[in-house]
Structure formats: structure tokens, C-alpha cells
SEDRENSE-859869 format. One record per residue (C-alpha): residue in one letter; x, y, z. Coordinates in steps of 0.25 Angstrom, whole numbers, plus 5000, padded with zeros to 4 digits. Example, Ala and Ser with C-alpha at 12.3 -4.5 7.8 and 13.67 -1.06 7.14 Angstrom:
BEGIN
+------+------+------+------+
| code |    u |    v |    w |
+------+------+------+------+
|    A | 5049 | 4982 | 5031 |
|    S | 5055 | 4996 | 5029 |
+------+------+------+------+
//
This chain:
BEGIN
+------+------+------+------+
| code |    u |    v |    w |
+------+------+------+------+
|    M | 4972 | 5091 | 4987 |
|    G | 4976 | 5080 | 4998 |
|    L | 4969 | 5068 | 5003 |
|    S | 4955 | 5069 | 5009 |
|    C | 4949 | 5058 | 5018 |
|    G | 4936 | 5056 | 5025 |
|    L | 4935 | 5050 | 5039 |
|    V | 4924 | 5040 | 5041 |
|    G | 4920 | 5030 | 5052 |
|    L | 4909 | 5027 | 5063 |
|    P | 4906 | 5037 | 5074 |
|    S | 4917 | 5036 | 5086 |
|    C | 4927 | 5028 | 5077 |
|    G | 4937 | 5039 | 5079 |
|    K | 4936 | 5047 | 5066 |
|    T | 4938 | 5060 | 5072 |
|    V | 4949 | 5055 | 5080 |
|    I | 4956 | 5050 | 5068 |
|    F | 4953 | 5063 | 5061 |
|    N | 4960 | 5070 | 5072 |
|    A | 4972 | 5060 | 5071 |
|    I | 4973 | 5063 | 5056 |
|    T | 4971 | 5078 | 5056 |
|    A | 4974 | 5083 | 5069 |
|    A | 4962 | 5091 | 5068 |
|    G | 4957 | 5089 | 5082 |
|    A | 4943 | 5087 | 5078 |
|    S | 4933 | 5084 | 5089 |
|    S | 4921 | 5074 | 5087 |
|    F | 4910 | 5078 | 5078 |
|    D | 4899 | 5083 | 5086 |
|    G | 4890 | 5084 | 5074 |
|    A | 4900 | 5089 | 5064 |
|    E | 4899 | 5084 | 5050 |
|    M | 4914 | 5082 | 5048 |
|    N | 4929 | 5086 | 5052 |
|    Q | 4938 | 5089 | 5041 |
|    S | 4953 | 5092 | 5041 |
|    M | 4964 | 5095 | 5031 |
|    V | 4978 | 5090 | 5035 |
|    K | 4992 | 5090 | 5030 |
|    V | 4997 | 5076 | 5026 |
|    P | 5010 | 5073 | 5034 |
|    D | 5021 | 5068 | 5024 |
|    Q | 5035 | 5068 | 5028 |
|    R | 5040 | 5069 | 5014 |
|    I | 5034 | 5084 | 5013 |
|    N | 5041 | 5087 | 5026 |
|    K | 5055 | 5082 | 5020 |
|    L | 5052 | 5091 | 5008 |
|    V | 5049 | 5103 | 5016 |
|    E | 5063 | 5101 | 5023 |
|    M | 5070 | 5100 | 5010 |
|    Y | 5063 | 5112 | 5002 |
|    H | 5059 | 5121 | 5014 |
|    P | 5047 | 5126 | 5006 |
|    R | 5039 | 5138 | 5008 |
|    K | 5026 | 5130 | 5009 |
|    T | 5023 | 5115 | 5012 |
|    T | 5010 | 5108 | 5008 |
|    P | 5008 | 5094 | 5012 |
|    A | 4996 | 5085 | 5007 |
|    T | 4983 | 5086 | 5014 |
|    L | 4973 | 5077 | 5020 |
|    Q | 4958 | 5081 | 5021 |
|    V | 4951 | 5073 | 5032 |
|    V | 4936 | 5073 | 5034 |
|    D | 4930 | 5067 | 5046 |
|    I | 4915 | 5065 | 5047 |
|    P | 4907 | 5060 | 5059 |
|    G | 4906 | 5045 | 5061 |
|    L | 4896 | 5037 | 5052 |
|    K | 4885 | 5029 | 5058 |
|    A | 4877 | 5019 | 5051 |
|    S | 4867 | 5026 | 5042 |
|    G | 4855 | 5031 | 5050 |
|    G | 4848 | 5036 | 5038 |
|    D | 4850 | 5051 | 5041 |
|    G | 4860 | 5053 | 5030 |
|    R | 4871 | 5059 | 5040 |
|    G | 4881 | 5049 | 5036 |
|    S | 4880 | 5053 | 5021 |
|    R | 4881 | 5068 | 5025 |
|    L | 4893 | 5065 | 5033 |
|    L | 4900 | 5057 | 5022 |
|    G | 4897 | 5068 | 5012 |
|    H | 4909 | 5075 | 5019 |
|    I | 4919 | 5064 | 5014 |
|    K | 4913 | 5062 | 5000 |
|    D | 4926 | 5069 | 4994 |
|    V | 4937 | 5062 | 5002 |
|    E | 4946 | 5053 | 4995 |
|    A | 4947 | 5042 | 5006 |
|    L | 4940 | 5038 | 5019 |
|    L | 4946 | 5036 | 5032 |
|    H | 4937 | 5026 | 5039 |
|    V | 4940 | 5027 | 5054 |
|    V | 4937 | 5014 | 5061 |
|    R | 4936 | 5012 | 5077 |
|    C | 4946 | 5001 | 5080 |
|    F | 4946 | 5002 | 5096 |
|    E | 4937 | 4999 | 5108 |
|    D | 4934 | 5010 | 5118 |
|    G | 4921 | 5010 | 5126 |
|    S | 4924 | 5025 | 5129 |
|    V | 4923 | 5029 | 5114 |
|    P | 4909 | 5027 | 5109 |
|    F | 4907 | 5020 | 5096 |
|    E | 4896 | 5017 | 5086 |
|    H | 4896 | 5002 | 5090 |
|    E | 4899 | 4994 | 5103 |
|    T | 4909 | 4986 | 5095 |
|    I | 4921 | 4990 | 5087 |
|    D | 4920 | 4984 | 5073 |
|    P | 4928 | 4990 | 5062 |
|    V | 4922 | 4982 | 5050 |
|    R | 4908 | 4986 | 5055 |
|    D | 4912 | 5000 | 5057 |
|    I | 4917 | 5001 | 5042 |
|    E | 4905 | 4995 | 5037 |
|    T | 4896 | 5005 | 5044 |
|    V | 4904 | 5017 | 5038 |
|    D | 4904 | 5010 | 5024 |
|    L | 4889 | 5009 | 5024 |
|    E | 4888 | 5024 | 5027 |
|    L | 4898 | 5027 | 5015 |
|    M | 4890 | 5017 | 5006 |
|    A | 4877 | 5024 | 5010 |
|    A | 4882 | 5037 | 5006 |
|    D | 4887 | 5032 | 4993 |
|    S | 4874 | 5025 | 4990 |
|    T | 4867 | 5038 | 4991 |
|    T | 4877 | 5045 | 4982 |
|    L | 4876 | 5034 | 4972 |
|    T | 4861 | 5035 | 4972 |
|    N | 4862 | 5050 | 4969 |
|    K | 4871 | 5048 | 4957 |
|    M | 4863 | 5037 | 4951 |
|    N | 4850 | 5046 | 4953 |
|    R | 4858 | 5056 | 4945 |
|    L | 4862 | 5047 | 4934 |
|    T | 4848 | 5041 | 4932 |
|    K | 4843 | 5051 | 4921 |
|    K | 4856 | 5050 | 4913 |
|    V | 4855 | 5034 | 4914 |
|    R | 4840 | 5035 | 4909 |
|    S | 4845 | 5044 | 4897 |
|    G | 4855 | 5033 | 4893 |
|    D | 4868 | 5040 | 4897 |
|    K | 4879 | 5029 | 4897 |
|    D | 4888 | 5035 | 4907 |
|    A | 4876 | 5037 | 4917 |
|    I | 4872 | 5023 | 4914 |
|    R | 4886 | 5018 | 4918 |
|    E | 4887 | 5027 | 4930 |
|    M | 4874 | 5022 | 4935 |
|    A | 4878 | 5008 | 4934 |
|    D | 4890 | 5010 | 4941 |
|    C | 4883 | 5018 | 4952 |
|    Q | 4873 | 5007 | 4954 |
|    K | 4883 | 4997 | 4955 |
|    V | 4891 | 5004 | 4966 |
|    H | 4877 | 5008 | 4973 |
|    A | 4873 | 4993 | 4973 |
|    A | 4886 | 4989 | 4980 |
|    L | 4885 | 5000 | 4990 |
|    Q | 4871 | 4995 | 4994 |
|    Q | 4878 | 4981 | 4996 |
|    G | 4887 | 4987 | 5006 |
|    I | 4900 | 4988 | 4997 |
|    P | 4908 | 5001 | 4998 |
|    A | 4911 | 5007 | 4985 |
|    R | 4926 | 5006 | 4988 |
|    K | 4924 | 4990 | 4988 |
|    M | 4917 | 4989 | 4975 |
|    N | 4929 | 4989 | 4966 |
|    L | 4923 | 4999 | 4957 |
|    T | 4928 | 5001 | 4943 |
|    P | 4934 | 5015 | 4938 |
|    Q | 4921 | 5017 | 4930 |
|    E | 4912 | 5014 | 4943 |
|    K | 4921 | 5023 | 4951 |
|    A | 4919 | 5034 | 4941 |
|    S | 4904 | 5032 | 4941 |
|    V | 4903 | 5034 | 4956 |
|    Y | 4914 | 5044 | 4957 |
|    E | 4906 | 5057 | 4959 |
|    C | 4898 | 5050 | 4970 |
|    N | 4911 | 5050 | 4979 |
|    L | 4907 | 5037 | 4985 |
|    L | 4912 | 5036 | 5000 |
|    S | 4913 | 5021 | 5000 |
|    L | 4922 | 5022 | 4988 |
|    K | 4932 | 5030 | 4995 |
|    P | 4945 | 5023 | 4999 |
|    V | 4946 | 5020 | 5014 |
|    V | 4957 | 5021 | 5025 |
|    Y | 4952 | 5014 | 5038 |
|    V | 4957 | 5020 | 5050 |
|    A | 4957 | 5011 | 5063 |
|    N | 4955 | 5020 | 5075 |
|    I | 4962 | 5014 | 5087 |
|    K | 4963 | 5018 | 5101 |
|    S | 4977 | 5015 | 5104 |
|    V | 4989 | 5008 | 5097 |
|    E | 4986 | 4995 | 5104 |
|    D | 4973 | 4995 | 5096 |
|    A | 4981 | 4995 | 5082 |
|    D | 4980 | 4980 | 5080 |
|    N | 4966 | 4977 | 5087 |
|    R | 4955 | 4969 | 5081 |
|    Y | 4948 | 4981 | 5076 |
|    V | 4960 | 4986 | 5068 |
|    K | 4962 | 4973 | 5062 |
|    A | 4948 | 4972 | 5058 |
|    L | 4949 | 4985 | 5051 |
|    K | 4962 | 4981 | 5045 |
|    T | 4956 | 4969 | 5039 |
|    L | 4945 | 4977 | 5033 |
|    A | 4954 | 4987 | 5027 |
|    D | 4963 | 4976 | 5021 |
|    E | 4951 | 4969 | 5015 |
|    E | 4947 | 4983 | 5009 |
|    G | 4961 | 4986 | 5004 |
|    A | 4960 | 4999 | 5013 |
|    E | 4970 | 5006 | 5021 |
|    M | 4969 | 5006 | 5037 |
|    I | 4976 | 5014 | 5047 |
|    T | 4976 | 5013 | 5062 |
|    V | 4975 | 5026 | 5071 |
|    C | 4975 | 5028 | 5086 |
|    G | 4965 | 5039 | 5084 |
|    K | 4964 | 5046 | 5097 |
|    D | 4979 | 5046 | 5099 |
|    E | 4983 | 5050 | 5085 |
|    A | 4973 | 5061 | 5086 |
|    D | 4979 | 5066 | 5098 |
|    I | 4993 | 5065 | 5092 |
|    S | 4989 | 5073 | 5080 |
|    Q | 4987 | 5085 | 5089 |
|    L | 5002 | 5085 | 5093 |
|    A | 5014 | 5092 | 5086 |
|    P | 5020 | 5083 | 5075 |
|    E | 5033 | 5080 | 5083 |
|    E | 5024 | 5075 | 5094 |
|    Q | 5015 | 5067 | 5085 |
|    K | 5027 | 5058 | 5081 |
|    E | 5030 | 5055 | 5096 |
|    F | 5016 | 5051 | 5100 |
|    L | 5014 | 5043 | 5087 |
|    H | 5026 | 5035 | 5090 |
|    D | 5021 | 5033 | 5104 |
|    L | 5009 | 5026 | 5097 |
|    G | 5018 | 5018 | 5089 |
|    L | 5014 | 5026 | 5076 |
|    E | 5024 | 5031 | 5066 |
|    D | 5014 | 5040 | 5058 |
|    S | 5002 | 5048 | 5062 |
|    S | 4988 | 5044 | 5058 |
|    M | 4988 | 5054 | 5048 |
|    E | 5000 | 5049 | 5041 |
|    R | 4995 | 5034 | 5042 |
|    L | 4981 | 5038 | 5037 |
|    L | 4987 | 5046 | 5025 |
|    R | 4996 | 5035 | 5020 |
|    A | 4983 | 5026 | 5021 |
|    A | 4974 | 5036 | 5014 |
|    Y | 4984 | 5040 | 5003 |
|    S | 4986 | 5025 | 5000 |
|    T | 4971 | 5023 | 5000 |
|    V | 4968 | 5034 | 4990 |
|    G | 4981 | 5032 | 4982 |
|    L | 4987 | 5046 | 4985 |
|    I | 5002 | 5050 | 4985 |
|    S | 5009 | 5062 | 4988 |
|    F | 5019 | 5070 | 4979 |
|    F | 5027 | 5083 | 4982 |
|    T | 5031 | 5096 | 4976 |
|    S | 5042 | 5103 | 4983 |
|    G | 5051 | 5116 | 4983 |
|    E | 5054 | 5128 | 4990 |
|    D | 5040 | 5134 | 4988 |
|    E | 5032 | 5122 | 4993 |
|    V | 5033 | 5107 | 4996 |
|    R | 5019 | 5101 | 4994 |
|    A | 5013 | 5087 | 4994 |
|    W | 5003 | 5083 | 4983 |
|    T | 4994 | 5071 | 4983 |
|    C | 4990 | 5063 | 4971 |
|    Q | 4985 | 5049 | 4967 |
|    K | 4995 | 5038 | 4966 |
|    G | 4997 | 5035 | 4952 |
|    D | 4994 | 5050 | 4947 |
|    K | 5002 | 5054 | 4935 |
|    A | 5011 | 5066 | 4935 |
|    P | 5001 | 5076 | 4929 |
|    T | 4990 | 5072 | 4939 |
|    A | 4999 | 5074 | 4951 |
|    A | 5004 | 5087 | 4945 |
|    G | 4989 | 5091 | 4944 |
|    K | 4988 | 5090 | 4960 |
|    I | 4998 | 5101 | 4961 |
|    H | 4991 | 5110 | 4950 |
|    T | 4982 | 5107 | 4938 |
|    D | 4991 | 5115 | 4929 |
|    L | 5002 | 5105 | 4932 |
|    E | 4994 | 5093 | 4927 |
|    K | 4989 | 5101 | 4915 |
|    G | 5003 | 5105 | 4910 |
|    F | 5011 | 5094 | 4916 |
|    I | 5024 | 5091 | 4909 |
|    R | 5032 | 5083 | 4918 |
|    L | 5035 | 5080 | 4933 |
|    E | 5048 | 5081 | 4940 |
|    V | 5049 | 5071 | 4951 |
|    I | 5058 | 5069 | 4963 |
|    D | 5055 | 5057 | 4973 |
|    Y | 5054 | 5062 | 4987 |
|    Q | 5064 | 5051 | 4992 |
|    D | 5074 | 5055 | 4982 |
|    L | 5073 | 5070 | 4986 |
|    I | 5074 | 5067 | 5001 |
|    T | 5086 | 5057 | 4998 |
|    L | 5094 | 5066 | 4989 |
|    G | 5090 | 5079 | 4996 |
|    S | 5087 | 5089 | 4985 |
|    E | 5080 | 5090 | 4971 |
|    A | 5093 | 5093 | 4965 |
|    A | 5099 | 5080 | 4971 |
|    V | 5087 | 5072 | 4966 |
|    A | 5089 | 5078 | 4952 |
|    K | 5104 | 5075 | 4952 |
|    A | 5102 | 5061 | 4956 |
|    G | 5092 | 5059 | 4944 |
|    R | 5080 | 5057 | 4953 |
|    L | 5072 | 5068 | 4948 |
|    H | 5061 | 5062 | 4939 |
|    I | 5055 | 5069 | 4927 |
|    E | 5041 | 5062 | 4925 |
|    S | 5030 | 5063 | 4914 |
|    R | 5015 | 5063 | 4914 |
|    D | 5015 | 5048 | 4917 |
|    Y | 5022 | 5048 | 4930 |
|    E | 5015 | 5043 | 4942 |
|    V | 5018 | 5053 | 4954 |
|    K | 5024 | 5045 | 4966 |
|    D | 5022 | 5047 | 4981 |
|    G | 5033 | 5057 | 4985 |
|    D | 5036 | 5062 | 4972 |
|    I | 5041 | 5077 | 4972 |
|    V | 5037 | 5083 | 4959 |
|    M | 5039 | 5095 | 4950 |
|    V | 5028 | 5097 | 4939 |
|    R | 5033 | 5103 | 4926 |
|    F | 5021 | 5108 | 4918 |
|    N | 5017 | 5117 | 4906 |
|    K | 5010 | 5129 | 4913 |
|    A | 5001 | 5131 | 4900 |
|    G | 4996 | 5117 | 4903 |
+------+------+------+------+
//
């Protein structure tokens, strides 16, 4: 499976425009719909080069799933915010779209533009949903706690600590939770614990350094979060063009990469993901794993049997293959690596898994 992200933000912040810029889905505004969802192929020039080299019968890039829900208003007590947020419970990261431009012709939730206020408003909705989820778990634990179950007592204490901090307005991602505390709340899939990439939605390239973008950048830096700037309307229009035309129009905007490419770099960095490849005449394919994953774990992304029966990993560095021109040339130059179970797979590795079919 590839990366999954959920778009959040206030009404009229430009979320659906950003959704279209990322996915080229051409979605219209919500009109009461509960969500937009799209699965898109991850652009990666490395896989294109491998296809040119191997001429495979099949090409499978990595994928990105994007879920876009209607804008979140300050809680009105009707529970709609929690219902909407339920659609993004299982995503790996949140893309928080923040309006960073002024335009009287585009209605907005507030009369003024204030990124910090808007982020706090959405965070409050995330924390309200998390508070309910934690309360439900604590209610389920009560009987076990009364019976003296030590694991339940520990989990209850951890849940109570996180719940109390949420009540004080601290998102779970800012609580510096220990591994034990994270394990205790793991099943709750807390929304405010998910890593965030902030997306500054601007009207034109002239807005790229305005005071709203600067305020958002300051907040992101303080939080240690990634931030990208997107000319939402322009890039949504460009996403509908043929690939060769897209580059030309992006260049006119002063951009080297599409919003999809910039967002992916930020999201992969935030979640700690890397891409590795398998290649040959049958198929060239990109795979996704966590940075730091050992060889058997990465092999398991390809197939569980490869992890169970793992023997060794044959590894070619992508740049070595491109520079030397073929696998044979890489082997002759002594650049083909044979790695054991302790090897940490690197971004851009091209791998062949050797395994025992009997497991």
C-alpha cells in the first residue's frame, strides 16, 4: 500500500482546489457530500528511467490516496465534525490547508485572514473527536481496572493523561508521548496525533512571501512540521493539462515541480517513508517502506512469503545503475551489494530478494 493522507481545513480555505491540484480529479465543491477521495500515481522520475532501461511489460508506481472532507467549523454540538473526521481516521498524515490570501470575492469563515487562528480552530475539532474516542476507550477499560488487571490499569493511566492534556488544548502530536503511551492509545487512531503537513493556499506567486505565509511558516517551524506553498487555483487548472504542457505552465509560474511532487516530498519526510524498486522485463515497480526498515521488513512489503523465508537481499543503488548503464556493468564494477537481515533499505535501492520458499 502507498501513502494515505487526509485534507483538513476551514470552509472556503481552498481544500477542494488543493485536492484537484494534487489529484487532477476535477472535483466540484461539496454540495452536501461527505467526502471526495482519489487514488493517484506518485510521480517519480526514477521509475521513468527504469522503464526506459528495462522496457517492462508492466509498470507499477507507488500510490497516494487523498481523502478530502468538507471544511470544519467550530463545533456546533451537532456531531457533524466528528462524523466527517471519521472518514480520515485511518490516514497516515494530515494535509492542513490554510488560506493565505485576501479576496473579497471568495467568501470565508471570518472577515480577516489569520493562519494561526484557523489552525487552532481545526485543532480544536480534532481534539474534540479524540476526546470522545478516548472517553469511549476508558469506559471499556473500567471493568478490567476494577478487577485489578495490571495492563488495563496502565492503559487507563496513559489514556487519562492524554485526555487531560487534550482538555487543556494540547494536540496529541505536541505531547511528546512515550512509546508506552502511544501504544496505550494506538487503537484510538487519534487525529491530533497524526503528523501534519501545512499547505499555504495562495492566490498567485506574488503571495508566496506575504505576511500570512510567513506566519504559517513560523508556526510550522516551531512545531517542527513541513510546509509547502501552493497556488491552488492555477495549479488545479494546470493539473488538467497534458504532462508536457504542465511543465511549461509551471515554469511560467516560476515553479520547477508540481504541487503533487512538492507535497509528496514533504509528506514522505513527515511520515518517514522512502521508495525502493524491483525491476526487470516483467515489471518495474516502486515500493514504499519506513526509513530504517530492515531488509526482511521491506521484503515483506513485496510479499509476506519473502519476509518469512528471507535469506538475503541483492542491492543495486539507483544512481550506480543509471551511471553504469546495466546490471551486468554494475556487477562487473563490484557495485552489486549482498546484504543480510540487518541491512537498512535505502531510498532508491533496486532489490532482488532471495528467500526460502518453504519459509
